[in-house]
VEXSE-703742 format. One record per residue (C-alpha): residue in one letter; chain; x, y, z. Coordinates in Angstrom, 3 decimals. Layout:
BEGIN
code->A; unit->A; xx->X; yy->Y; zz->Z
...
//
This chain:
BEGIN
code->M; unit->A; xx->70.744; yy->101.625; zz->168.018
code->Q; unit->A; xx->74.024; yy->103.407; zz->167.847
code->S; unit->A; xx->76.657; yy->101.613; zz->165.923
code->S; unit->A; xx->80.144; yy->101.131; zz->167.831
code->L; unit->A; xx->82.101; yy->103.310; zz->164.984
code->N; unit->A; xx->79.789; yy->106.450; zz->166.337
code->I; unit->A; xx->80.330; yy->105.013; zz->170.155
code->Y; unit->A; xx->84.302; yy->104.762; zz->169.789
code->T; unit->A; xx->84.704; yy->108.486; zz->168.692
code->S; unit->A; xx->83.169; yy->109.416; zz->172.422
code->F; unit->A; xx->85.453; yy->106.489; zz->173.975
code->F; unit->A; xx->87.999; yy->107.954; zz->172.892
code->G; unit->A; xx->87.054; yy->112.004; zz->172.834
code->L; unit->A; xx->87.398; yy->112.333; zz->169.267
code->T; unit->A; xx->84.868; yy->114.731; zz->167.141
code->E; unit->A; xx->84.542; yy->112.360; zz->163.934
code->R; unit->A; xx->86.433; yy->108.785; zz->162.593
code->P; unit->A; xx->90.151; yy->109.035; zz->161.850
code->F; unit->A; xx->90.383; yy->106.620; zz->159.714
code->S; unit->A; xx->87.907; yy->106.956; zz->156.896
code->L; unit->A; xx->88.676; yy->105.172; zz->153.851
code->V; unit->A; xx->87.055; yy->108.375; zz->151.751
code->P; unit->A; xx->89.620; yy->110.565; zz->150.408
code->D; unit->A; xx->89.409; yy->113.319; zz->153.000
code->P; unit->A; xx->92.059; yy->116.485; zz->152.238
code->D; unit->A; xx->91.065; yy->117.972; zz->155.632
code->F; unit->A; xx->92.957; yy->114.998; zz->157.084
code->L; unit->A; xx->96.142; yy->115.422; zz->154.301
code->F; unit->A; xx->99.570; yy->113.954; zz->156.319
code->W; unit->A; xx->102.406; yy->115.983; zz->154.481
code->S; unit->A; xx->104.945; yy->112.777; zz->154.326
code->D; unit->A; xx->108.050; yy->113.618; zz->152.428
code->S; unit->A; xx->106.946; yy->111.501; zz->149.643
code->H; unit->A; xx->103.331; yy->113.038; zz->149.442
code->M; unit->A; xx->104.640; yy->116.849; zz->149.629
code->R; unit->A; xx->107.083; yy->116.106; zz->146.499
code->A; unit->A; xx->104.119; yy->114.283; zz->144.738
code->Y; unit->A; xx->101.808; yy->117.355; zz->145.119
code->T; unit->A; xx->105.107; yy->119.640; zz->144.509
code->M; unit->A; xx->105.420; yy->117.776; zz->140.831
code->L; unit->A; xx->101.518; yy->118.020; zz->140.438
code->E; unit->A; xx->101.789; yy->121.610; zz->141.220
code->Y; unit->A; xx->104.553; yy->122.020; zz->139.041
code->G; unit->A; xx->102.885; yy->120.572; zz->135.795
code->I; unit->A; xx->99.619; yy->122.974; zz->136.532
code->L; unit->A; xx->102.123; yy->125.968; zz->137.114
code->T; unit->A; xx->104.018; yy->125.104; zz->133.959
code->R; unit->A; xx->101.531; yy->124.548; zz->131.673
code->A; unit->A; xx->102.877; yy->120.892; zz->131.076
code->P; unit->A; xx->100.976; yy->119.557; zz->128.195
code->I; unit->A; xx->101.010; yy->116.153; zz->130.557
code->T; unit->A; xx->101.359; yy->115.428; zz->134.324
code->L; unit->A; xx->101.791; yy->112.107; zz->135.696
code->I; unit->A; xx->101.407; yy->110.833; zz->138.963
code->T; unit->A; xx->101.456; yy->107.013; zz->139.856
code->G; unit->A; xx->101.343; yy->105.015; zz->143.103
code->E; unit->A; xx->100.089; yy->101.741; zz->144.424
code->V; unit->A; xx->96.666; yy->101.384; zz->145.585
code->G; unit->A; xx->95.231; yy->103.462; zz->148.503
code->A; unit->A; xx->98.888; yy->105.060; zz->148.261
code->G; unit->A; xx->97.063; yy->108.740; zz->148.875
code->K; unit->A; xx->97.127; yy->109.717; zz->145.246
code->T; unit->A; xx->92.908; yy->110.553; zz->144.950
code->T; unit->A; xx->93.609; yy->112.398; zz->148.140
code->I; unit->A; xx->96.052; yy->114.599; zz->146.807
code->L; unit->A; xx->94.210; yy->115.067; zz->144.151
code->H; unit->A; xx->91.375; yy->116.634; zz->145.649
code->H; unit->A; xx->93.817; yy->119.012; zz->147.644
code->L; unit->A; xx->95.073; yy->120.199; zz->144.336
code->L; unit->A; xx->91.353; yy->121.116; zz->142.909
code->K; unit->A; xx->90.616; yy->123.042; zz->146.310
code->S; unit->A; xx->93.745; yy->125.348; zz->145.475
code->L; unit->A; xx->92.847; yy->125.934; zz->141.714
code->D; unit->A; xx->91.964; yy->129.549; zz->140.646
code->D; unit->A; xx->88.352; yy->130.015; zz->139.293
code->D; unit->A; xx->89.717; yy->130.766; zz->136.081
code->V; unit->A; xx->90.683; yy->127.088; zz->135.480
code->R; unit->A; xx->87.908; yy->124.958; zz->134.068
code->I; unit->A; xx->88.540; yy->120.994; zz->135.370
code->G; unit->A; xx->87.139; yy->118.154; zz->133.831
code->L; unit->A; xx->87.656; yy->114.990; zz->135.759
code->I; unit->A; xx->87.452; yy->111.645; zz->134.374
code->A; unit->A; xx->87.561; yy->108.382; zz->136.505
code->N; unit->A; xx->87.649; yy->105.205; zz->134.917
code->A; unit->A; xx->87.390; yy->106.471; zz->131.349
code->N; unit->A; xx->86.933; yy->103.584; zz->128.773
code->G; unit->A; xx->85.297; yy->102.690; zz->125.271
code->G; unit->A; xx->86.556; yy->103.023; zz->121.896
code->R; unit->A; xx->87.016; yy->105.886; zz->119.442
code->G; unit->A; xx->84.888; yy->108.851; zz->120.202
code->E; unit->A; xx->83.793; yy->107.258; zz->123.596
code->L; unit->A; xx->86.661; yy->109.112; zz->125.392
code->L; unit->A; xx->85.563; yy->112.354; zz->123.751
code->R; unit->A; xx->82.084; yy->112.342; zz->124.952
code->W; unit->A; xx->83.380; yy->111.287; zz->128.673
code->V; unit->A; xx->85.547; yy->114.435; zz->128.170
code->L; unit->A; xx->82.854; yy->117.068; zz->127.062
code->Q; unit->A; xx->80.367; yy->115.374; zz->129.421
code->A; unit->A; xx->83.221; yy->116.054; zz->132.692
code->L; unit->A; xx->83.485; yy->119.778; zz->131.132
code->G; unit->A; xx->79.511; yy->120.213; zz->130.993
code->Q; unit->A; xx->79.062; yy->120.341; zz->127.459
code->P; unit->A; xx->76.362; yy->118.641; zz->126.101
code->T; unit->A; xx->76.309; yy->115.447; zz->123.508
code->E; unit->A; xx->73.830; yy->113.627; zz->121.491
code->A; unit->A; xx->73.527; yy->110.196; zz->120.797
code->T; unit->A; xx->73.661; yy->111.058; zz->117.080
code->D; unit->A; xx->76.765; yy->113.526; zz->117.109
code->T; unit->A; xx->79.744; yy->111.963; zz->115.017
code->Y; unit->A; xx->83.226; yy->112.343; zz->116.061
code->V; unit->A; xx->83.475; yy->115.328; zz->114.206
code->D; unit->A; xx->80.672; yy->116.854; zz->115.902
code->M; unit->A; xx->82.381; yy->116.426; zz->119.190
code->F; unit->A; xx->85.789; yy->116.992; zz->118.402
code->G; unit->A; xx->84.572; yy->120.270; zz->116.914
code->R; unit->A; xx->82.539; yy->121.520; zz->120.119
code->F; unit->A; xx->85.303; yy->120.423; zz->122.183
code->Q; unit->A; xx->88.095; yy->122.508; zz->120.261
code->Q; unit->A; xx->85.722; yy->125.580; zz->120.144
code->F; unit->A; xx->85.154; yy->125.443; zz->124.121
code->L; unit->A; xx->89.176; yy->125.183; zz->124.353
code->I; unit->A; xx->89.255; yy->128.642; zz->122.307
code->D; unit->A; xx->86.696; yy->130.106; zz->123.766
code->T; unit->A; xx->87.828; yy->129.436; zz->127.191
code->Y; unit->A; xx->91.410; yy->130.815; zz->126.619
code->A; unit->A; xx->90.064; yy->133.999; zz->124.958
code->A; unit->A; xx->87.873; yy->134.624; zz->128.047
code->G; unit->A; xx->91.196; yy->134.363; zz->129.735
code->G; unit->A; xx->90.958; yy->130.767; zz->131.353
code->R; unit->A; xx->92.471; yy->127.294; zz->130.464
code->V; unit->A; xx->91.635; yy->123.907; zz->130.543
code->I; unit->A; xx->92.670; yy->120.877; zz->132.528
code->L; unit->A; xx->91.550; yy->117.384; zz->132.110
code->I; unit->A; xx->92.133; yy->114.551; zz->135.113
code->F; unit->A; xx->92.173; yy->111.224; zz->134.396
code->D; unit->A; xx->91.931; yy->109.633; zz->137.614
code->E; unit->A; xx->92.204; yy->105.519; zz->137.762
code->A; unit->A; xx->94.122; yy->105.939; zz->134.353
code->Q; unit->A; xx->95.968; yy->102.701; zz->134.101
code->N; unit->A; xx->92.823; yy->101.376; zz->132.865
code->M; unit->A; xx->92.865; yy->103.302; zz->129.778
code->S; unit->A; xx->93.875; yy->101.636; zz->126.215
code->R; unit->A; xx->96.834; yy->102.601; zz->124.367
code->E; unit->A; xx->94.414; yy->103.891; zz->121.354
code->S; unit->A; xx->92.693; yy->105.984; zz->124.068
code->L; unit->A; xx->96.287; yy->107.254; zz->125.297
code->E; unit->A; xx->97.273; yy->108.352; zz->121.819
code->E; unit->A; xx->93.835; yy->110.332; zz->121.287
code->L; unit->A; xx->94.674; yy->112.013; zz->124.669
code->R; unit->A; xx->98.040; yy->113.125; zz->122.793
code->M; unit->A; xx->96.329; yy->114.380; zz->120.167
code->F; unit->A; xx->94.214; yy->116.667; zz->122.190
code->T; unit->A; xx->97.072; yy->118.293; zz->123.603
code->N; unit->A; xx->98.057; yy->119.286; zz->119.804
code->I; unit->A; xx->94.974; yy->121.915; zz->119.959
code->N; unit->A; xx->97.118; yy->125.034; zz->120.646
code->A; unit->A; xx->97.002; yy->129.050; zz->120.158
code->N; unit->A; xx->100.140; yy->130.182; zz->118.740
code->K; unit->A; xx->103.181; yy->129.606; zz->121.971
code->D; unit->A; xx->100.148; yy->128.703; zz->124.760
code->E; unit->A; xx->98.440; yy->125.283; zz->125.478
code->L; unit->A; xx->95.032; yy->125.208; zz->125.300
code->L; unit->A; xx->94.849; yy->121.724; zz->127.295
code->Q; unit->A; xx->96.705; yy->120.702; zz->130.096
code->L; unit->A; xx->96.318; yy->116.399; zz->130.992
code->V; unit->A; xx->97.020; yy->115.320; zz->134.244
code->L; unit->A; xx->96.690; yy->111.547; zz->134.789
code->V; unit->A; xx->96.877; yy->109.387; zz->138.036
code->G; unit->A; xx->97.092; yy->105.989; zz->138.163
code->Q; unit->A; xx->98.925; yy->102.762; zz->139.500
code->P; unit->A; xx->102.200; yy->101.541; zz->138.638
code->E; unit->A; xx->101.565; yy->99.795; zz->135.622
code->L; unit->A; xx->100.566; yy->103.105; zz->134.205
code->R; unit->A; xx->104.078; yy->104.100; zz->133.561
code->D; unit->A; xx->104.801; yy->100.631; zz->132.372
code->T; unit->A; xx->101.822; yy->101.571; zz->129.292
code->I; unit->A; xx->103.707; yy->104.969; zz->128.567
code->N; unit->A; xx->107.063; yy->102.919; zz->128.442
code->R; unit->A; xx->105.921; yy->100.961; zz->125.484
code->P; unit->A; xx->107.860; yy->101.795; zz->122.265
code->D; unit->A; xx->104.571; yy->102.769; zz->120.479
code->L; unit->A; xx->103.993; yy->105.310; zz->122.913
code->E; unit->A; xx->107.169; yy->106.874; zz->122.468
code->Q; unit->A; xx->105.235; yy->110.503; zz->121.168
code->F; unit->A; xx->103.271; yy->109.943; zz->124.205
code->A; unit->A; xx->105.972; yy->109.891; zz->126.732
code->Q; unit->A; xx->107.754; yy->112.543; zz->125.329
code->R; unit->A; xx->105.094; yy->115.054; zz->126.341
code->V; unit->A; xx->105.186; yy->114.118; zz->129.841
code->S; unit->A; xx->106.681; yy->116.999; zz->131.519
code->S; unit->A; xx->106.194; yy->116.390; zz->134.879
code->A; unit->A; xx->106.153; yy->112.791; zz->136.935
code->F; unit->A; xx->105.989; yy->111.630; zz->140.131
code->H; unit->A; xx->105.777; yy->107.764; zz->141.739
code->L; unit->A; xx->103.953; yy->108.059; zz->145.262
code->K; unit->A; xx->105.789; yy->105.013; zz->146.962
code->A; unit->A; xx->104.309; yy->103.242; zz->150.472
code->M; unit->A; xx->105.356; yy->105.241; zz->154.174
code->D; unit->A; xx->107.970; yy->103.780; zz->156.098
code->E; unit->A; xx->107.781; yy->102.585; zz->159.625
code->E; unit->A; xx->108.724; yy->106.142; zz->161.283
code->T; unit->A; xx->106.278; yy->107.645; zz->158.510
code->V; unit->A; xx->103.606; yy->105.597; zz->159.582
code->A; unit->A; xx->103.509; yy->106.354; zz->163.347
code->A; unit->A; xx->103.548; yy->110.116; zz->162.306
code->Y; unit->A; xx->100.795; yy->109.364; zz->160.150
code->I; unit->A; xx->98.409; yy->107.655; zz->162.874
code->A; unit->A; xx->99.438; yy->110.439; zz->165.549
code->H; unit->A; xx->98.278; yy->113.502; zz->162.677
code->R; unit->A; xx->94.918; yy->111.853; zz->161.753
code->M; unit->A; xx->94.203; yy->111.365; zz->165.928
code->T; unit->A; xx->94.870; yy->114.848; zz->166.671
code->V; unit->A; xx->92.929; yy->116.147; zz->163.603
code->A; unit->A; xx->90.241; yy->114.226; zz->165.063
code->G; unit->A; xx->90.430; yy->115.231; zz->168.495
code->A; unit->A; xx->92.364; yy->113.248; zz->170.537
code->Q; unit->A; xx->94.452; yy->114.627; zz->173.454
code->D; unit->A; xx->96.227; yy->111.792; zz->174.302
code->Q; unit->A; xx->98.270; yy->109.084; zz->172.778
code->V; unit->A; xx->95.976; yy->106.376; zz->171.741
code->F; unit->A; xx->97.985; yy->104.197; zz->169.670
code->T; unit->A; xx->101.391; yy->102.867; zz->171.485
code->D; unit->A; xx->104.708; yy->102.648; zz->169.689
code->T; unit->A; xx->104.762; yy->98.877; zz->169.310
code->A; unit->A; xx->100.939; yy->99.097; zz->168.029
code->C; unit->A; xx->102.045; yy->101.431; zz->165.413
code->A; unit->A; xx->105.119; yy->99.397; zz->164.611
code->A; unit->A; xx->102.519; yy->96.081; zz->164.247
code->I; unit->A; xx->100.396; yy->98.228; zz->162.025
code->Y; unit->A; xx->102.985; yy->99.122; zz->159.450
code->E; unit->A; xx->104.268; yy->95.124; zz->159.762
code->N; unit->A; xx->100.702; yy->94.382; zz->158.784
code->T; unit->A; xx->100.220; yy->97.106; zz->156.076
code->G; unit->A; xx->103.147; yy->97.615; zz->154.244
code->G; unit->A; xx->102.825; yy->101.538; zz->154.836
code->V; unit->A; xx->99.884; yy->101.747; zz->152.646
code->P; unit->A; xx->97.784; yy->104.366; zz->153.922
code->R; unit->A; xx->94.816; yy->103.146; zz->152.865
code->L; unit->A; xx->95.310; yy->99.557; zz->154.589
code->V; unit->A; xx->96.977; yy->101.706; zz->157.502
code->N; unit->A; xx->93.333; yy->103.376; zz->157.870
code->Q; unit->A; xx->91.515; yy->100.073; zz->157.266
code->L; unit->A; xx->93.424; yy->98.458; zz->160.269
code->C; unit->A; xx->93.500; yy->101.431; zz->162.768
code->D; unit->A; xx->89.920; yy->101.443; zz->162.381
code->L; unit->A; xx->89.476; yy->98.105; zz->163.259
code->C; unit->A; xx->91.905; yy->98.714; zz->166.221
code->L; unit->A; xx->90.305; yy->101.455; zz->167.659
code->V; unit->A; xx->86.534; yy->99.212; zz->167.403
code->Y; unit->A; xx->88.264; yy->96.513; zz->169.284
code->A; unit->A; xx->90.268; yy->98.452; zz->171.891
code->F; unit->A; xx->86.679; yy->100.241; zz->172.639
code->T; unit->A; xx->85.034; yy->96.740; zz->173.126
code->A; unit->A; xx->87.775; yy->95.470; zz->175.562
code->E; unit->A; xx->87.450; yy->99.054; zz->177.331
code->A; unit->A; xx->90.976; yy->99.742; zz->176.557
code->R; unit->A; xx->91.986; yy->103.364; zz->176.635
code->Q; unit->A; xx->95.237; yy->102.340; zz->174.346
code->V; unit->A; xx->95.804; yy->100.393; zz->171.321
code->S; unit->A; xx->98.375; yy->97.913; zz->171.797
code->R; unit->A; xx->100.368; yy->95.845; zz->169.887
code->L; unit->A; xx->98.300; yy->92.969; zz->170.907
code->T; unit->A; xx->95.234; yy->94.964; zz->169.776
code->V; unit->A; xx->96.445; yy->94.484; zz->166.251
code->D; unit->A; xx->97.599; yy->90.861; zz->166.631
code->T; unit->A; xx->94.269; yy->90.206; zz->167.737
code->I; unit->A; xx->92.382; yy->91.424; zz->165.004
code->M; unit->A; xx->95.338; yy->89.631; zz->162.872
code->A; unit->A; xx->94.408; yy->86.221; zz->164.221
code->D; unit->A; xx->90.565; yy->86.991; zz->164.312
code->G; unit->A; xx->90.853; yy->87.567; zz->160.371
code->V; unit->A; xx->88.871; yy->90.494; zz->159.914
code->F; unit->A; xx->91.427; yy->92.375; zz->158.221
code->F; unit->A; xx->91.740; yy->91.699; zz->154.371
code->S; unit->A; xx->95.141; yy->93.736; zz->152.883
code->G; unit->A; xx->95.889; yy->91.328; zz->149.807
code->R; unit->A; xx->99.144; yy->91.108; zz->151.398
code->K; unit->A; xx->100.614; yy->88.350; zz->153.119
code->T; unit->A; xx->101.157; yy->88.252; zz->156.871
code->R; unit->A; xx->101.977; yy->86.377; zz->159.492
code->S; unit->A; xx->99.671; yy->84.164; zz->161.212
code->L; unit->A; xx->99.175; yy->84.402; zz->164.970
code->V; unit->A; xx->97.620; yy->82.195; zz->167.578
code->L; unit->A; xx->96.811; yy->84.190; zz->170.953
code->R; unit->A; xx->97.128; yy->82.619; zz->174.374
code->P; unit->A; xx->93.541; yy->82.568; zz->176.296
code->D; unit->A; xx->94.642; yy->84.538; zz->178.802
code->Q; unit->A; xx->95.922; yy->87.843; zz->176.402
code->K; unit->A; xx->93.985; yy->90.549; zz->176.542
code->V; unit->A; xx->93.823; yy->93.376; zz->173.992
code->G; unit->A; xx->94.319; yy->96.377; zz->175.921
code->T; unit->A; xx->98.050; yy->95.260; zz->176.946
code->D; unit->A; xx->101.306; yy->94.720; zz->174.796
//
């Protein structure tokens, strides 16, 4: 049987789900904050900054921006993407080599792996290329791992950097890097930006943008619905997506062509939206319907 998620796309004249929780660069909305974050990320890449740092709250859109960057890089750039790297000395280097497509053996010593890594950087540089290591969810990295990364950036060829690092993570990553014992690491951060949540006006524009990309011809979310969505999500894109998706399901079930504030209030009263944030409790009257404000 066809799911309600597939049915509501036809009901609202959409070609696809507009609010998937999976990062999709095709739906990227360029708020002022996202634009500045991407500019600083691109600036770090173009200027060959040793370390570029992008932080933001959970679901702020960091990974989506990162995927957009990956699509725009030239073919001469070798990318190693590492998510949730952990482990002691040597394990990080093994993660890096695997991300770069370089084989490792269980019997390899740290010296073996470092020599292979260094030779890979030199060979790539000699061929006219460069290497960028991107660490997503970098807030989970230990102080020792960050210090090991700093040592990686010391591999140079005359005045040229052979390696660039991009660290993407939650706000606590900045707190870690600002520790006194990581001062040398912090000094190598040449480009940085903290991605904040969206304000109420931006949330409304974000919702309209994603609906348009998905094929909507008419305004489905009313202004009051957008305001209620902002109130209950704090402007965090991932939470906005989650709540908007539920709104479309509820409106479809009620055969309502628009998502109203009451649609949002009904979802919150039913307790089906889990945001991790404190939100107001609401009790609806029996005569209230989802499709009306």
